[in-house]
N, C-alpha and C positions, 0 to 999 in steps of 0.2 A: 413511344412505348408501344409495342405490340402485345396482344393478349391472345393466348391460345390455351384452350382447355380449361378457361376460367381463372388461370393464374397469369400475373404478369410475367413476362420474360426479359427481354433486353431493350434498352434504349441507348442508341449512340455507344453500343459496347459495353454499357454498365448493366450489370445484373440488378433487376429491381425486385425480384421475388424476395430477396433478403430484406427489402426495406418494408415489406408487408407488415402491419402490426395488428391488423383487424380484417375479418373476412365476414361476408354475409352470403345467404342463399336465398332467393325468391322463388317459390313455386307457384305455377299457375295452371289452370284447367283442372284435369283430372289428377295431375301430379300434386295438386294442393287439396282438392276436395276429397280425395280418397288416401291422401299421403301417409298420415299415421297408421291407418289400416293396413296398408301396403309397404310400410317402413320406408317411403320415399325419403323422410328425413334422415334416416339412419344411413341409406345408400349414399345420399349426398355428403354427408359427414365422412363415411369412410373413403368416398372418392376424393374428396378434398384432402384426406390424410394419405393419399398416393397409393390406396390399396388397389387391387385388381380383383374385381368380382370372380374372375375364372380360377384364381389362385389363392385367394385369402383363406388361410384354415378357418373352418366354421367356428371353432371354439375361441378363436382370438376376436371375433366380432363383438361379442358382449364386453370384453375386457377393454377394447378400444373405446367403445361408446360409454361405458361406466366412467373410464378416466376423463374423457372430454365433459361429461356432465359434472363430474366431481371438481375437476381442476379449472374447468371454464377455460381451457387451452386446447388447440388442435394442432397436431403436428402436421403443418401444410405441406403437402407433397412429400411427406416422410422426411423434409429436411430442417425445419425449425418449427418452433411454436409460436403461435399466434392467439391473441385474446379471442375466445369464441365462446358464446354462451348461447347454446341451442334454443333457450327459451326465448330469446330476443333476436337472434341471428338466423334462425331459420324461420322464413315468414311463408304462411299459407294464405297466398292471396285469394281474393274471390273473384278477382277480375281476369279477363283473358287477353293475351297478347295478340296483335293485329294478324300475324301470319298463320299461327296456328294455336289452338286453345291450349295444348299441352306444352307448357315451356318451363325452363329453369334458367335463372340468371345467376351468375356467381360474380361476387363483387371482392375486390381487394383494394385496401386503403393502408397508407402509411405515412411516415415523415419523408420529405424529400421525394415524393412520387405523386403523379396523377392518380386520381381514382381509376380503377380498371374494371370493366365489367364485360363478361361474355354470356351471351345468351344461346341456349340449345333447345331444340324442339324434339319431342317424341312424336314422330309422324306415323307411327303404327308398323306393325309387322316387325317389330324389333329393331327399328332403324331410327337413328337420331340425325338431325343436321344441326350445324352451328351456324348462327346468323353471322355473316362477315361484318367485320368492322372497318372503319375507314382505313386502319392500318393494313388489313388484310388485302384490300382492294387497291391500295395506293392512290385513292382519290376520295373526295368529299362526297356524302350523299345526305340527302333528307333524313335524318334520323327517325321521323315520324312515318316514314313509308318502309314497308319490309315485302320484298317479293321474293319468289323462287331465286331470281339473279343474286340476290343478296345473302344466299345460303350456300355453304358448302356441300360437296356431295353426301349422301346418307351414309352413315357407317352403322354396321350392326353392333348391339351391345349385348 
C-alpha cells in the first residue's frame, strides 16, 4: 500500500481508502504547542475532509467543523465518512520529531488494510515536506532515522 497526503491509496490495484474506518492526526512542535490558538487542529480536519485552503468558502468552515464535532464523523477526502472524534483523534504531542520540530502525522486504519501513516514537516517560509515512506522509495530504511534524503521536495501551502 502506498500512502500519499496522509491517505491510503492503492495496493495491488485495490483501492484502500474506502476501507478506512478511522483516522487520527498527531501534531508536534509548534503545530502542537500553539495548535488550538492558531487553529492547526481545525486546518488538519478541513484538509482531511478534502477542502482546499485557497478555495474553501470562509462561511462553510464552521459548518464543517461543527458537523465533525457533533457527529464524530469526518468526510475523508470528501469521499466517504469515517469515525473521527477530534477530542481523542487530534493529538497535541509535547515531543518533537527527529527531522524537524514542526511535524504532523496522519494515520488511517480499517478492516482489511494495514495501518497507513504519513508525516509532513512545516520547515518555514510557507513550505512543507513529506517524509518518504518505504513505498515511496521502493526500498527499506531504518524508520528511526530521518534525513533530508528521506523527504520529498518542499511545497508551499
